[in-house]
N, C-alpha and C positions, 0 to 999 in steps of 0.2 A: 259616468252619469251624474247629473246635477241633482242635489238634494237641498230642500229648504230646511235650514236648521231651526228647530222649534224646541220648546222646553220639554223636559222629560215628563211624559204623561203619567208614569207610575213610580211611586217611591221604591217599590220592590226591585225594579230594574236599576234604579240609581244605586241601590245598596249592593249590586253585583258588579259594578264598575263597567257595565255594558252600555251600549247605545240602543235606543229603541228604533225598530224598523217595522215596516208593515207586515202584519201576520198573514195577510193575503198573498204576499209575494215571497217572503223569506221564512225559512225554518229556524229552529233554535241553533245557537252557536255558529252562526254564519260569520265568517271573518271578512272584515272590510279594511281596505287601504284608503284612508281619507287624505286628500291633498289640500293644503291650505298655504297660500303664498309660496308655492314651490317646495314645501316641505311635507314629508310623508308622516302620517300618524296611523296607528293600527288600533282597531277596536273589534270587539265581538258584538254582533247584533243580537238583540232579544226581541222576539215578535210581540207586537202590541197593536191595539186598534188605532190605526192612523193611515194616512194616504200613502200610496206607493212612492211618491216623490218627496216624502218627508223623512227626516231623521232626527230623533229626539236626543238632546244632550242635557246632562245635569249641569248645575251651576259650576261645579269645579271643573267639569269637562270643557265647558264654554270658556272658562278662565284659562285653561291649559292651551286651548286652540286660539284664543283671542277672538271669539265670536260675539257678535251683537245679535239682537233678536231678529233682525231683517236679513242677516247674511245667508249665503248659500255656500255649499261645499261640493267638491268633486269627490266621489267615492266609487270604488270598484270592488266587486266581490273577488276574493282570492281563495285558493284551495288551502285547507288546513294541512294537507299532507306535505306541503312545501315549507311549513313553519316548524321551527325548532321547539323542543320541549325545555321548560325551565328546570335547570339543575338546582339553582339556589337564587333567592331573591331577598333583598334587604328593603324593608319598608320603614319610612319615617312616620311616627305616630304622634298625634297631639289631640287634645280635646277639640271638638268642632266649635264649641263655644268657650271663649276664654273666661266666662263667668263661673265655670265649674271650679270648685276648690280642690285642693290637693287630695288625691286619692291614689290607692295602690291596687294594681291588677296583676294577674298572672299572665305573662306573655305566652306561655304554653297553651292556655285555653284559647287565646286569640288565634294562634297558629292553627289549632285544630278546627276552629270555626271557619277560618278562611279556606282551608282545604276542602271543607264540606260544601261551602257556598260558591267558591270561585274556581273550582276545577273545570278546566276546559276554556277558561277565559283568557283572552289575548291581552298581554300586558307589555309595556315598554317603559323605559326610564322617563320619568316626568309625569306619568299617569297619577292623577289624584282622584279619590273617591271616598264617600262617607262609609262608615263601618259601625256596626252595633253588635255586641255580643251579649245575648240573654238580656239581663236587666241593666246593663251598663249604659252610661250616657253615649251620645254619638261621638265618634272619633273621625278624624281626617287622616287618611293614609296616603302617602306619596311614595312612589317607587323610586328608590335612590340607586339601586344597583341590581343588575340581572346577569346571571351566568347561565348560558344555554348549552345544552348537549350538542356535540357535533353529530355528523351524519351516522357515525358508527356507534353512537350512544355509549362510548367508552371514555371520552374526554370531554372537557367543557372549556368554554372561553367567555371572557367578559364581553358584554354587548351593550354599547351605549346608545345605539340608534336602531338596532334591530329588535323586533318583538319576540316573545316567547309564550308558549301556552303553559299555564299553571296546571299541575297535576298532583295526585295524592302523594307522589314520591318527592315532590319538590321540597327543598329545605328552606324554611322561612325564618328570617331573623328580623327583629325590631330594633330600631334605634329611636330614642326619645328626641323630639325636637328641642333644640337649645332653648333654655329659659322656660320650658314647659313645667307645670306643676304635677304632671303625671309621674307616678312611680311604678316602674315595671320590675317584676321579679320573674325568675324561672330561667331555664336554659336557652330560651329563644331570644334572650336579650343580647344584642350585639354590642359588647363593650368596646371593641376596637373601633367601631364606627364613631363612637362618642369621643374617643381619646385620640386616635391617630388621624392625622389629616389625610383624607383620601387622595389628595393630589400630590402627596409627598412621595418622591421616588427615591428609595433607599440606594439605588445604584448610582444616583447622582447627588450624593450627600455633599461632595465638594470639600471634604476634610482630608487633605492629602496626608497619608502616613498614619492616620488615626482610625482606620477601619476596625481593627481589633478592639481598640478602646471603646469605640462607639457601640459595637456589638455587645461588649461586656456590660456597659452601662445600661443598654436596653434590656438585657437579660435581668439584671438586678433590680432596676428601678421601674420598668414598665410592663414586664411580663404579666404581673398580677393585675394590672389595670386593663389589659386587653382580654383577659380571661373572663368567661361568664361569671358575673358577680355571685350567683347562687352557689357555684362550686367553690369559689374563694371563701364564701361565708361558711360553707359546710366544713372546709378545711380549717377554719378559724384563722385564716390568713389576714395579714394587714399589709397595706401598701407602704412602700418605702417613702419617707417624707423628706429625705435630704441626701444630697450628693456633695462630696468634697473633691474638687479637682485641684491638683497641686503639681508643681513642676517648675522648671526653669522659665524665665521670661521669654515670650515670643514663640512658644511651642504649640499654641492653639487652644488654651483653656477658654478664653472668651469666645472664640469661634465655635468651639464645641457647645458651649452654653446656648449660643444663638441658634445653632442647628437643632438642638433639642427643643427649643421654643417653637421653631418653625415646623418641626415634625408633629407636634401635638396640636389637636384641634382645640386649643385653649386660647383665651384672650391674650393679647400681646403681653409678654413677661415684663415685670417691673425690674429694671436694672438699676441697682444702687451701688455707688462707689462708697466703700466703707467710711471714709472720713466725712461724707455728707450727712451721716446719721448724727454725728456729734454736734452739740449745741452748747453755747456758753451759759445758758440759763438752766437753773436747776429743774430737773424733771423733763426738759424738752427732748433730750436724747432718747429717753424711754418712750415718750409720746410719739416720736418719729417711727420707732419700731412698731408701736401699736397701729399707727396709720397704715403701714404696709399690709397689715393683716385685716384691716377693717372691711374691705370689699369681700374677702373670703368668708369672714364671720357672718356678714349680712346675708350672703347667698346660702350659706350652710343652714342658717336658721329658716330661710324662706323655702328652700328646695330640698333640704335634707340630703339623702344619698344621691339625688339627681344633680347636685351642684357640680358645676364645671370645675376643671382643674385650674388653679391659680399658681403661676410660677413666679418666684421671687429670686432674682440673681444678685448675689453679693460679690462684688469685685473687691479685691484687697481686703478679704475678710479678717486678716490678722490685725488690721488697723483698729477694729472695734471689739474683737473677741479674744483679747489676750488672756493668758492665765490669770485667774482672779487671785488677788492678794499680792501680786508681784508688781503692780503699778506704782510708780513713784508719785502719782498725783494724790494730793491730800483729799480731793473730793470723792475719789473712788468711782468716778463716772463710768469708767470702763467696766467695772464689776457689775454695776446696776444694769448696764446695757446688756451684758451677757445674761444676767438673771432674767431680764425681760424677754430676751429671745428664746431662752430655754423654756420658759413658761408658755410661750406661744406655740412652739413646735411640739412640745410633748409635756404640757402641764395638765392641770385638772380639766381645763376646757380646751383640750388640744383639738386641732382641726384635721379632718381627713381629706380635705380638698386642696391642700397646699403642697407644693414641691419646692424645697429650698435648694438652690445650687450655689455653693460657696466656692470661691476661687482664691488661691493664695500661692505665693512663692515660698512661704515659710510655714508649713503645717505644724512645725514644732512649737510655734508661738501660740497656737490656738488652744483655748481651754479644753481640757480633756473631757469634761462633761458634755460639750457640744459634739464631740466626735464619737460618742458611744452609740451602739445600735438603738434605733428608735428616733434618733435625731439626724445628724449628718452621717448616715449609716454606711453609705457606699463611698469608699475612698479609692480614687483612681489617679494614678500618676500619669500625667501627660508629659512624656519625656521627649528627648531628641529623636527625630525620625531616623529610621534606618535607610539603607540605600533605595529600597523599593519605595518607601515613603517620600524620600527626597525626589525621586523620579515623578511621583504623582504630583507633588507640590510644583515642580518645574512645569509640568504639563498644564496645571491650572493657571499659572501666571503667564504662560506663553501661548495660551489657547487662542486669544484674540489675534495676536501677531501672526500665528501660523494660519489661522482661518482667513485673514486679510492679506496673506502673502507678503507680510512685512518682515519675515524671518528667513534668513538665508538657509539653503539646503545643507550647508556645512555645519550648522549648529547640531551638535551631538548631545542630546539630553542624557543619554546613558553615561557618557563620559563626564558630564557635569555632575551627575548624581554621584558618581564615584569620587570626584574631586572634592565635593562639598561635605566631607566628613565633619560631624559635630556641628553643622549649621542647623540653626533652628528654622522653623517655617518663616518667621519674620525676617531672618537674615537671608534666606533664599529669595524672598520677595524683594529685599533690598538689593541683592545681587542683580536681579532682573532689571530693576530700576536704574542701577548704575550702568549696566550694559546699554540700556536705552539712551542714557545721557550721552554715551560715547557716539551713538549714531546721530543724535540731535546735534552734537558738536560738529560733526563732519559737514553739516548743512549750513554752518555759519561762515560768512566770508571774513577773511582776515582784514586787519586794519584797526584803526582807533575806535571805530563804531561797530556795534554788534548788529550785523545785517544778515538776513537769511538769503541763501542761494536758491532761487526758485527751481533751477534745473536739477539741483541735487535732491531737493525735497521730493521731486516726482519719482526718484529711483531709490529713496532711502530704504535700507534694510538693516536689521540687526544680524551681525555675523558672529562667528566663533571668536574672532579676535576681540570683539567688544566684551564678550564674556570673560575671556582670558585676562584682559586688562583690568576689568572690574574685580576679578578674583585676586589678582596680584596687588592691586593698589587701593581699592576702595573698601571692600567688605571683608572683615576678619571675624571669625566666629568667637563669641565670648568664651566658649568652652573648648576652643581649639588649642593648637600648639603655639606657644609663645616663642616663635623662632628667634625674634630679635633679642629676647632675654637669654636664650641658650647660646646664641652666637657670641655673646660677650666672653664666654668661657673658651671659645675656640678661635680667638683672634689670630693665633699662630698655627692653627690647625692641630692635627695630632702628629707628633714627631715619633717616628718608629725607631726605637733603639734596642730592640731585642725582646723585651717583655711586653711591649705594647700589643702586638698581635695576639698573644695568648690572653691578655686581659680583655681585649675587645671580643675575642671568640667566646670566652667564658661569659661575658656580659650578654652577648647575643643568645647564648644557650638559655640563660635565665629569662630573657625576653620571650623567646619562643615557648618556653615552658609556661610562662604567665599567659600567653596568648592562646596556646593550643593544648595545654595540659588537661588531661581528663580527670585527674585526681585533685587538682588544686586550682583555684581561681585567684589566689594571692601569692605572690613571690616577693620576698624582701631580701635585700643584699646590702652589705656594708663594704664600702671601699675605704680601707684604712691605710695610713702610711704617713711619712714625714710631711711637714708643711712644705708646699711647693712641689710635691711629687707628681702633680697632675691628676689628682683624684676628681676634682670638679670637672675638668675637661673630658676625662674618660666617661664620667657619669652623663654629661651632656651629649657626648657622641653616641653612647649606647641608647639614650632616650630618643634621640632623633632618628637613629637607624632602626629602632624598633617599629617605626611607622604606625604608631598608635595615634588615633584621632585626637586624643587629649593628653597634654603634658602639663603638669603643674610643678612649679619651682617654689620651694620654701627656703629662703636664704636670709642670713642675718642682716645684709645690707638693706633689704626691702622693709625689714621690721625694726630698724634702728630707733625709730621715733615712737614705737609702740610700747605701752606699758606691759606688765605681766599678763593682765587679762586680755589686752589687745593681741598679744602674740598667740595666746591660746585660741582665741576666736579665729585668727588668720590661719592657723594650722588646721583647725577643724573644718573651716570653709574650703581650704584647698583639697582636703580629702573628700569632702562631700561633693565638690564639683567634679573631681576625678571619677567618683563612683557613679555619676550620672551618665557617663560615657560607656559604650560597650567595651572599649579597651582603652586603658590609660596608663600613664607613667607618672609617678610622683618622685621628684628629686628633692631630698632634704639635705641641703649643703651645710657643712661645717656645724655639726650638731652641738659641739661644746660651746660655740659662740651663741647659738640659739638659747642654750641653757644658762647664759651669763656666767659660765664657769670661770672661777678665779682660783688658782692653786694656793693663794694665800688665804688661809681660813680653814678648809676650803669653803667657797660660797658658790651657790647655784640656785636657779629658780625651780623649786619643787613643783609648782603648778604646771610649768612648761614640760617638765620631766614626766609628770603623770599624764599629761595630754598626749605626749608622744608614745608613752607606754600603751595607752589605749588605742590610739589611731593606727599604730604600726601593726596591730593584730586584728583590726576590724575587717572582716571579710566583705567584699563588695556584694551588692544585691545579686540575686539569682540571674544568671545569664550575662554577667559583666565580669571583667577581668582587670587586674591591676598589678603593676610592677612597681615596687618601691626601691629606689636607689638612694642610699645615704652615704655621706662622707664624713670622715673624722680623722683628726691628727693625733688623737689620744685614746687609744682603744681601752687602756686600763681604767680611765675615768668612766667610760660607758659601762664597763664591767661592774664597777662599784655602785653605779646608779641602777643596775638591773636592766639596762637597755640592750646589752649585748645579746641576751637571750631572745630578743624580738626578731633577730635576723636569721633567715634560713641559710644564708651563705655569706662568708667573709672573703673578700678579695684583697690581698696585700699588694699595695702599689709601691715597689721598691725605688730606691734612688740609684743613680749611676755609680757603680762601684769599681769600674776598671777602665783602662784606656780603650778597650774594645767598645764598651758602652758609649764612651764619649765620641769616639770616631763614628759609630753608627748614628748617634744623635746629630752630629754636625752634618753628616751627609743627608740625613732626613730633613734637617732644617733648611738646607740649600744655600747657595751663594757663597760657600766657603771653598777656597782653593784646595785641591787634593794635596799639594805639597805642605800647606799649613796643617791639614788634618794629620798627615804623616808625622810632621814635627811635633805636634801636640801629643800624639799617641806615644811617640818616643820619649818625650820629656816626662810624661806621667809614668811610663814604665810600670814598675810594680809598687809604686808608692800608694799609701793609704788614700782612698778617695771616697767621699760621701757627698754626692752632688745631686740635689733635686733637679728635675728637668726644667722646672720653671726658672730656677736660679741659673742654670746653664744658658738658657735662652737670653736672659738678661745680661750675663757676662759676655756672651757673644756679641750682643748689640753694642755694649759699651766698648769692647775691643775694636769693633769695626770703625767706630767714629773717633776713637782717641789713639789708635795705635801709632799713627805717624810713621816715622822712619824706623821705629823699633820693630815693626812687623806684627801682624795679627797673632801669630802663634805665641810669640814671646809675651805680648800683652795679655793674652788669654790666660796663660799659665801664671803670670804675675798676679792677675786679679784673683784667681782661684787660691793662691797661696795667701793673699792678703786677707781674704775672709775665712781662711782656715778650712775651706772645703777640701783642699789638697794639702797633704802633709809636706813639710819642707824636705829638700833633698837629704836623704840619709836618715829621715825621722819617721817614726811610726805613729805620729800624732793624727788623730782624727776628731772631728767635731762630735762632742758628746751628745748633742741634741739630735743627731742623725743616727 
């Protein structure tokens, strides 16, 4: 039926949110479905003195429908029995006139008044209507969310386009309109609606591998902000004002901060890189800090507790907030910047509408006063993702390829997630880009010019071979296994000469204990023996066979140009990096050389010694495991320095002592004729022998290239006698240093 839209004839009807209809034709609480431009709207009709073909709309209703004074609408009467009951409703409220100054009201009184005056009224999302409670000024209410009961009246569902009938049992919540000067108190205030973005879907956060960290931050930093303010006030609770995110580069700290900003119904966060704060002019650095808080201060003074949340994100926080008193700068600018930031976060005039998110790779450098409760209170490590997290990250970065059918069916994300141990999120993203580049490269034509092959472009797909190539050649994890470094100790492989299998077996037992032991998460072992006995090679072999995602090597060659302090820092950094992985191995090669030990004196570096004493007994963080393998050629020196007690197990790596050992080693080395091996074994006989395996490999190499007509066996024996590894015929001489 067509109705002529006219102005609302009575104010009492406008204050109920109903439309006016003819009293001669319709009774109270008649439900109508109004159609305008093909869209359905629902209202409750209230009888009034008017024509049967007229329908009265208030100003806000006309605005909602987009009606002018001469428009007509199509409306039909519907049965209320077919309409759902409102389970809960959220109403946005503001002063009808913006000239009204800041005032405070109890939302519980408003909820009771609405239940008394609006029961039986049909409402839907988008409805606006004026409202007045006792002697209060006029307000404008807008329906923001409705949850209606299902047919069985036991469950409820959100309804964005369907109406619901308000009743005495409906739950009513109010949210203040942004920038309104209205102050609401009471349990009917919906804090979450003011803080959490209603369009934010927590199931689609898009932070691969960081779901648990995100939930923990939400619990600590935002639970109080979505709770009814009056209950928080009764508890004497205060909101968290700061979060510190720390961890290795590329693990998602900045992404986490962005998602937090997106989650909140706050203005866009201010993102500041630490060094941007600093200024060469006196006082300007501190002024830059004050400018960051200026908007929050102005809004707090104007709106008080109704002020919105202001988020300030500091990237590379350690650049401006170093420990005070430790800066080498004569101006002390870093100290004053820290002082200014402390006073703004939790000083005399501290703000309650600010959330600070600091991010750093080095939390140890940040001033302790900034990290205490009340300031950057929530500390959360954003570490390397586990296998499940890596799978999620791979899904995120391959989603478009999969959706557009540009990824081959042979790509196994589960297999890639297992292979990318100790990859950060950024490194996994780099791996996907590198695989894509392989596919792009297949579409280029050969020749002196780079030209694209149009036929290949049509069928381009990323396949598993692209990922495998990128994994082998392009992207290596910063916290992964340094294979090329360990391989330098295994140039000749592991030569089995009798004791080798036992030593490797003992080493793997230690590795399994470190990885799976229930009583200890740290296992330390010392491989000691003569110089050249193969300690470093055995340690490297055990470290690689342990299959831990992170292996760190500390050796004198890499630290030869470091001073004493530099060596200490490198040792500490190696252990810290290892402890960031779920399972790790640290190889400390040739300890006495690291210590700058000299038997003349004796002289050694006490600072390096003390660093090792501490680091060798530092337990990894909860849930992480570490195996430490150290090598030494002088066990007595370590005993004197107190280092020997730091090791749970000592493995003695012996030298070759008999002709049987030499024969086994030569067979294991390969390439030596059996007749030569028999002759060498016969020539050694029962003579005294003390031959490190490394020396034997060298002697065999020299004998092969220089033996000439003399023969390999004779040359080999001659070389051993020359360097006194083998006692002369009929002599019991043996080298004292073995």
